[in-house]
N, C-alpha and C positions, 0 to 999 in steps of 0.2 A: 737720614732716617734712624730708626731706633737701634740698629745694630751697634753703632758706635758706643752709645751709652750703656747698653745692656752688657756688651762684652767688657767694657771697662769696669762696671760695677761687679760683675762676676769675678773678674781677675782680682779686683781689690779685696773682695771677701775671701778669696782663696789665699792671697798673700797675707792678709791680716790674720787669718786663722792659722796659717803656717807659723807666723811669728809667735803667736800665742802658744802654740803647741811646743815650740822650741823653748820658749821662756818658761813654760810650766814644767818641762822636763828638767831644765837647769835648776829651777826652784826645788823640785822634788828631790833631786839627787845631791844637791849641794847645800840646800838649806838657806840659800841667799835669795834675795829678791823680794818675796812677799812680806817678810818681816820689816822691810824698810818702809812699808806703807802703814804699819801699825806700831807706833812707838809710844802710845798713850797720850799724845798731844792732840789738841783739836777736838772738835765734836766727834763723839763715837770713838775716840781714840785712834783716829786715822790721820796720818801725816799727809795732808792734802797737797802740800808743795811738792813733796817727792813723787806722789802719785800723779800730780799734774804734769811735771816734767817728763815722767815716764810715758804718760799718755800722749803728750805732744810729740815726743820722739818717735814712738811706735806708730802713731796716727799718720804723721806726714811721711815716715819711711815707707809704710804700706802703700800710701797714695802715690808717691813718686816711683816706687818699684813697679807699681801697676802701670803707670804712664810709660816707663821705659820698656815694659813688656807688651804694650798695647798693639803695636804694629805686628810683632811676631805672633801674638796671641790671635789676632784677627786672621792672619794668613793661615795659621794652623787649624783653628776651629772651623773656619768657613771654607777651607781648602781653596784659597784664592790662587788662581793662576796669574802670576805677575808677568806682564807683557814687556819684553825687551824692545824698547823703541828703535834700537839699531839692528834688530834681528828680523827674521821673516815673520810676517803677520798676515792674518786673514783680513779681508776687507772690513769686516765688522770690528776686529781688534784695532785696525788702523784708524777707523772712525772714532772709536772711544779715546784712543791716545791723542789724536789730533784735537779733539774737543777739550780734553783735560788740559793739554799743554797751552792751547790758545786762550782758554779762559783763565788759566793760571798766570799767563803773561799779562793779560788784561787786568788781573787783580794786583799786579806788581810783585808777584812772588819771584824771588831770586833763584830758588831751586824748584825744579819741577817735581811734583809728587810722583811716587810710584803709581802705576796704573794696573789694575787687575780686574779679572772677571771670575766670578764663582758660579758654579753650576747649581741653580736652584730655580724652581718654578715661581717663587715669590717675586713680586715686583718690588725691588728694593735696591738701595745703594747706600754706601756709607763712606765716611772719611775718618781716618784715625792716624795716630802717630805721636811721638813725644815732642815734636817741634815742626815748624814750617819746613825746615830743611830735611826732615826725615818723616814725611807724611805718606799716606797711602789713600788713594781714591779707588774704590771698587764698586762695580755694578753687577747685578745678577743677570744670568742668561734670560730669566723670565722678563726682566725689565726690557732688555734689548729686543725680545720677541714680541712684546705687547705694545710698547710705545712707539710713536713715530719720531722722526728726526728732531723736530722742534721740542717735543716733550722730553726726549733724552737729554738734549742740550740744557733744558731748564733744570732737570734733576742734577746733572753734573755741575752746573753753575752753583746750585744750592750747596753741594758738597764742597766745592772749591771755596765758597764763602766761609764755610765752617773752618777750613784750614787757615784762610787768610785772617779770620777773626781770632784765631788762637783759642778756640773753644775747648780743646782738650786740656790745655794748660790751665785755663781758668777753672774748668771743672775739677782738675786735680787739686788745686788750692782749696776749693770748696769741699771736696771729698776729704782732704787732710783735716780740715776743721771738724767735719762730721765724725771722722775716725777718732779724733782726739776725745770728743765727747762720748763716743761709744765705748772706748777703752776705759775712760775715767769712770763713767757711771756703772759699767758692767763690773768693774773691780770693786767698787763700793758695795754694789748689790751682792757680789760673791762673798766679800768679807763678812757682811751681815748674815748671809745665809749660812756660812760655815760655822758661825758662833752658835748655831742651834744644834750642831752635831754633838753627840755624847762624849766622844773621845778624839784624840789627835789623829788616829788612823782614819777614822770616818771623816774627820774635819777636812783632811787633805783632799779626799775624793769629792766631797761635797763642794769644796772650794773650786777645784778645777772644772767639775761638771757645770757649776753655776756660771763660771766665766763664759763658757761657750754658749750656754743657753741664753744668758742675758745679752751676750754680744750679738748673737743672731737676732734676738728680739729688737734690740736698740738699732741694729743695722737696718732692719726693715723700716723702722720708724724714721731713721735718718734718710733712707732712700726717698721719702716723700719730698724732702727738701731738694735733693738732687734732681728728681723728676720735675719739680716745679721750675728749677733752673733750666732744665732741658727744654721744657715747653716755651719758656721765654726766649731762649736762644734760637729756637726754630723760627720764630717770627723775624728775628734779626737776620738769620741766614736767608730767609725768603727775600728780604729786602736786598741783601747782598747779591743773591742770585739774579734778582731783577736788574740790578745795576750792571751785572756782567753780561747776561744773555739778553736782556730786554724784559720789560714787565710782561709783555704779551706771551713770550715763551715760558716765563716762570709761572704765570697764571694758567697757561695751557697745560703745563706739566702737572699742576695741582688738580686741575679739572680732569685730566686723563687718569690720574691716580684715584680720584673719587669715583669716576665712572667704572674703573676696574673693581673697586671695593663694592660698589653697589651691585654690579653684575654678579660678582662672586657670591655676595650675600643672598641675592634673590635665587641664584642657581642652587645653592646648598641649603638655603633656609637657615643658615647659621654662619658664624665667622669661621672660615677655614684657618688652617695653620699659618698660611702666609699672611693673612690679614691680622691674625692675633700677634704675629711676630712684629709687624710694623707698628703696633700700638697706636693705630690711627683710626680706630673704628668709631670714635666719637661718642661712645657710651658715656652716660653720666654716672653719678653716684660714686661709690668708693673706688671702682675700677678706674675712673678718670684721674684720681689722685696718683695712681701708680702708672699712669701713661706717660711715656717720654715725649709724646707729640700732642699738640692741641688738635681740636676738631678741624677737619679739612675745610668745612664751610667757613669757619672763623678765619682760617689762614687765607682763604681766597678773598673774603670780605676785606680783611685788613690790607691785603696787597692791592686790591682795586681802589682803596681809599687813599693810597699814597698820592 
């Protein structure tokens, strides 16, 4: 579900911003760095080769650092309780661990993912981690309280499929490309904006401020591509989940999730926090472009057409 992608994107933005702050401070106090992108060559006097190399290094560094931090970040932000398979467990915890391990073995994973539960009323689950060897599958307490055994198995199979498909690594490569373009074009825009400043002192301030403004703007635009990729991979994970748990259980999980969303929407007359977090409300328009998940009816339809 949407937690995996939203946490990764948030971490990526924080890491990329930190790198930019450090680099800007180095530039400000040493006078190196920015001048290397303006040597009078090329259109507008910008050295596009130097800027391109810099953007590539920073872009992919930010993306891979985010991937390395993904499991730790998820545990910290969601307050996930990791279950020790060799230690004492409640019957509910044992059920989750057994399902994750059984489905992981069915998927051919050589290393079992960490299994966790986080306390939240939302009906949700996610898988994350830098590799198949160091992955995490976590489910919410709300999901365990709301769904029956078959639906829970379908949801877990979907998340195990994400791990087996290597979706986090694939998304990291995509995010690295997006980051490269974000850094590249935000620097060009900042250079052009700084040239409007009346003197050197103001120019430095305008340049640094412009970098962050344009970087945030271009990151938002870039997230449209990442979200489109996320929606595509959800269909793929549904198929993988159907292969692992059976199509009936996977379809039942999606229908159970839709039933929960419909009940909550009717009860409140609006999308509550849990539904908004899942990004699966099926709304159209611009909000659909920023959704990490496709419409549930469409997911059910495609699964049944297999």
